N, C-alpha and C positions, 0 to 999 in steps of 0.2 A: 581493563582495559587501560591505553597507554594515558599519562596526564594530558589534561585539557591544555590547552594551546596558551588560554590564558593566561593558568599557572604556569605554563613554564618560563614566558614571558617573566611574569612575576616572580618566580627565581629567579632568574635571572639578572635583575633590575637588583633585586635586591639583595644577593650576593655581591653587587658591583659596591654598594652602600656600606654592607656588614666587611667589605676587604678594604674599605676605606678609598677603592676609588673613585666613588663619589664620597666628599663629604658637606660639612654642615654649609647652607649659602648655595653649594653648585648647582644649579641647571641641568637638569634630564636634558632629553634631546628634545625637539620636539615631536608632537604624536605622528608628523607625518614621515619626520625623518627615523622614529621606531616599524610606524610600519614599511619602510625598505629596507631597515635593517634584520625585522625578525620575520619577513614576506608573510606577513599577516593581519586581519581586517585591523583595522580603527576602530571597529566593535572591541575585539578583543583586547588590542592595546588600551583602550578606556580601563575593562574591566579590569586588566593587570593595576594600573595609575591607581582605580578608586581603593583596590586593596592593599598597598602600598596607604594611600591615604591613612584608612582605615587604620592599621596597623601604627599609622603614628611617624611612618618613616618621612612621607613628605607633604608638601601642600602645595595646590593647585591654585594658583590665583591668574586672573584674569588679564591677558596684554600682556602680563610677565613669562607663564606656563607653570611648568614643575619643580617645582624647588625642594631639595633635601632639609629637610628643618629637626632630623635627629639619626642616629647612625645605631641604634637600637629602639625596639618597640617601645610603644609608651601605649600604645592602645589595645583593645578589643576586636580583630579584623571580622566585617560582618560576613567574610568568610573565610574560617578557618582553616590556619595553613594547612592542618592537615584533614582537611576535607576540600581538597580541591579537585572534589569531581566535576564533566564535565555537564555541561548541559545541552541536551538533544533536544530538539523542536521534532513533532511526531503529527504532521498535517493530512485528513481523511475526509475524504466527504461523508460519511457515516458509519457505524457499525453496527451488528445486531447479533445475535445469538446463532445466525447462518451464516454469514461471513461478516469477518473484521477484528468482533470481539476477541477471539481465543488467537488473532492477529497480534493484538493488541498485548494480549498476557503475554502472549511470549515473548515481545520487547522490552516488556514491564520487566519476566521473571530476568531475561538476560543480564538487564540493568540495574537490578538489585544491587544497593552497597556499592557500583560500579559509577552510576550516571546520577543525572537529576534529567524524567521525562517531561514534557509541557505538554500537553495534548490538543489540540483544536480541529473543529469540523468548516471544513468548506461548503458543506450538503448542496454539492456538484454547482456549484456556480464560481466561475473561474474569476471572475475578477474578486470576488471575497477571497479565494484562494490565495490571490499576490497578496491582498492586503495581508492576510496571514502571515505570509511565508515573508514579508517587510516586517510585521508586526513582533516575531519573532526573532527577528536578527537584529534590531530594535533591543530586545531583552539580551543580547547577547549568545546566545546559543552558537555551540560549538560545530556542532554537527545537525543533518538537516536527515528524518526518514519523509519521504512524501509520497502519498497515495494518488498521484491526479487526476483533475476529473476527468482528462481526455487526454489519446493516444495524439490526435491528431496535429495540435499545435500546442509545440513547445513553448511554456510558460516563461516570458521575457523573461524573470525574476530567478528561471534554471539556467536557462541559457550563459545568464551572466555569471552563477553561484560558478558554474561548469567552468567558465572560462578563468574565473579566479581560483582555482583548483580548493575550489570549498567544501568539505565532505560533508556528502550529497547522496543518498541511495533512493532511488525508484523503487517501490515495491507493486508488487500485481502490473504492473505497465510493461513495456516494450517499446522504446522509445529509439527508432532508426537513426543510425548516424551519430548519436550524439554519445560521446566517449563518459558513463556516468555507469555508476554501476547500478545493477537491476538487482533483483528477488523475485521471482516468480514461480508459479505449480507448474507445472511442464504440462500445457494447456493442449497443444494439439494431442500428446497421448492420452487430456480426461474426453478428449471430443472423437478419438479411435477407439477407444476402450468403451465407451457408451453406447455406442452405435456398435463395436463389435459384440457387446452385451445380449443386445435386441437380434443379431444373426445370428447368438447363438443360441437361441429362443425361438429360431424357426420366422422369424420376421424379416418380408422382407421391400414393405412399403414402408418405410419410415419417416416422418416428419420430426424437421427442424426448427424449435421455437426458440425466438429469441428475442430482446429489444432492439432499437436500431442505436443505441448509444453506442459512439461513438473511439471505442475501446480497444486496442488491442488482444481483450484478452478472450471476446469473442468472437477476432475473429480464428483466433489461432485455433478453437473448439468448432469454430465451424471447418475448419480447414481439417481437422481430425477426421471431424465428422465424413468428408470430403474421400477423406485417404483410406478410410475405413469402407464404403461403396465400392469405391475402383480396386480393391482389392478381394473384393465379393462380385467385381465386374457385374456392380448393380450402378444405375446413371440415376445420380442423388439430381431430380427435374426442382427447375427455380419454383414448379405448382408445388412441391413439399416443405416448400422454406417458408416460414411465419416470420416476418422483422416487426410487427407490431404494437409488442407488445410494450407501452411507453411508460404505462403508470410506475413503474417501479426503477425509472429512470430519476434520479435524484432532479431535485426542483420543474419536475412534468404536472403539469394542472389536469394533465388523462385522469381519468378515475381507474379503479381495478374494475369497476359494473362494466363502463366502458369498451377495456380490455378483454373482457369475460364476452361480449354481446361479438368483438371482433374474432374470438378463439372459436365461438358455435358456430359463426359464416363458416369459417375456414375449415375449420371440423366436418363441418355438417356437408359440406359438398366435397366431401374427398370421405367417404365413409370405407376405399381400400385400404386405408392408415391404419396400420395395427396396432404401430410402434411411436414411440415420440421421444425423441433426447430432447429436452428441454435448457438451456444454454444457463440459467439463473434457478433458485431456487423458489424466489420468490412468484416467480413467473409459473411453473411448473404447479403453484398452489392455484393458478388462475385458469392453467391446464385439467385439470381437479376440476374445477366449477361446470367449465367449460361443458366437458361430459358426464357430468350429472345432469345438467339443463336437458343434451342429448340422448340420456339413456342409455348411455354408452358405460356398459361398468368396467373399471379401473380393480385390478386386471384382465379380466375376462375378456371384456372388447376392445380393451385400449391401454395397451403396456406404457409406462411413465417413466422416464430416467433422468435426471437432474444431477449439477454440481452443488455442491453444498446441502446440508440441513438441518436444523438444530436439534435438540436431542428430542427421543424417538417417541418421547410422551405428548411432545406438542402434536403431534399428526397421529394419533392414536385410532385415528381411522382408518389412515391409508397410509403406513410410513414408507414414505419414499426409498426405491434405489436411488441410490446417488453416487458420482463422483466425490470423492472429499481427499481433498486440499488439506496437508500439514500446519494449518494455517499459524502454530505455535511457531515450527521448526521457521516459518517465515520473518515472524516478526525478532526470533532470536538472532538465523541469520543477517536478517538487516542492519539488528544493533552491530556485531560482528565487524562489519563491511566500514560500519561508520568508527568505530573503532581502528580499524586498521588503516585508512585514509587523516585520520587524528594522527596516528605515530609515523604516515609517508602517504606524504599528499600525493593526489594522480594515481593512485593504487585503484584500478576502477579492475571491477569482476562484476562478469553475467551470471548469479547464479539459478539455477530453477531443480526446484524441489520435486521429488518424483509422486504421483497419485495414485491412488487405491478407489477400487468399485468396494461399494459396501451394500450388499443385495436388501431389498425391504421385501412390503407386499404391493409394491406398485409395477411390477413384471411376473410375465406368467408366460408359459406356451403361447406362441401365433395359433386364434383361434384356426379353427379347419373350416375352409370353406365349405358352405353350405350346401350338401347331397354326397359331400365325400365321407 
């Protein structure tokens, strides 16, 4: 990865001192002047000056400014010159083995020996998300990877950072009309693949189950399911869509038991539904519980396909057929896009990572109509 911005500023100022452009007793330009000169944030300038101070080149005096006190290094820097690694923030609502852990792993693998990564969880709280972004900026991060709590409202801090040209990458979300780098799975293709898989098994009455979470990911998956129905000249009716799984939404007070009750009512009133596309793994687990309460065997009576799943041993009874996202690739790509922006401000890219179907034990041929 390209050298961090604060390291670039440090090296430039250090060179001025070593070359004699700035001598002992000279005052460096003010922080505001340096911000304008280098086109970076005040935090970046502060980090660069802190390193010069720790190396013994300068001292920082209140109401006077930063003064050169030596033209040779006299101290050990808090950040060794050879270790000018960028500091990258990563803020996410949460993560587990189904989704998030592998994405973080991909980011950390890609950043190994190339950057330091600071991880924080917003737990789906937009106010906490704003505070965490500011805290990480105060720590002097050079770039930010963010998985926002919502796609409907752009966090004010994100809008500000984008306006400043600060290196930022959004993962697993699409922010319409915002010139910001993003990395997402091909969720439309994933929704279409999931429904096509069930159509291929002979299912024609397919439910779509999702949470009411206001994120672009779920909207895109629904669009894919609708597209598959259109391709088969079958209409996905609103009565086949259940958007009431609330316990999976970060910060929700609804219990999984409440959601199972809702799914029992939904599926129980629609015995003609033989297949079910579920947009999230944890919601699919609740669908399995609802089917068991209704006495509908999976996959003989009801086929279930979802997005993501942890290792199969977790679902030993019913390994779920699922759309697999290449989470490690998303994390690695997000890190690379931050690096591109560190090298060239304003380098914006929207990347989409392919998905694939992993067959499991939760899908089978559609049951034959009674009497056939």
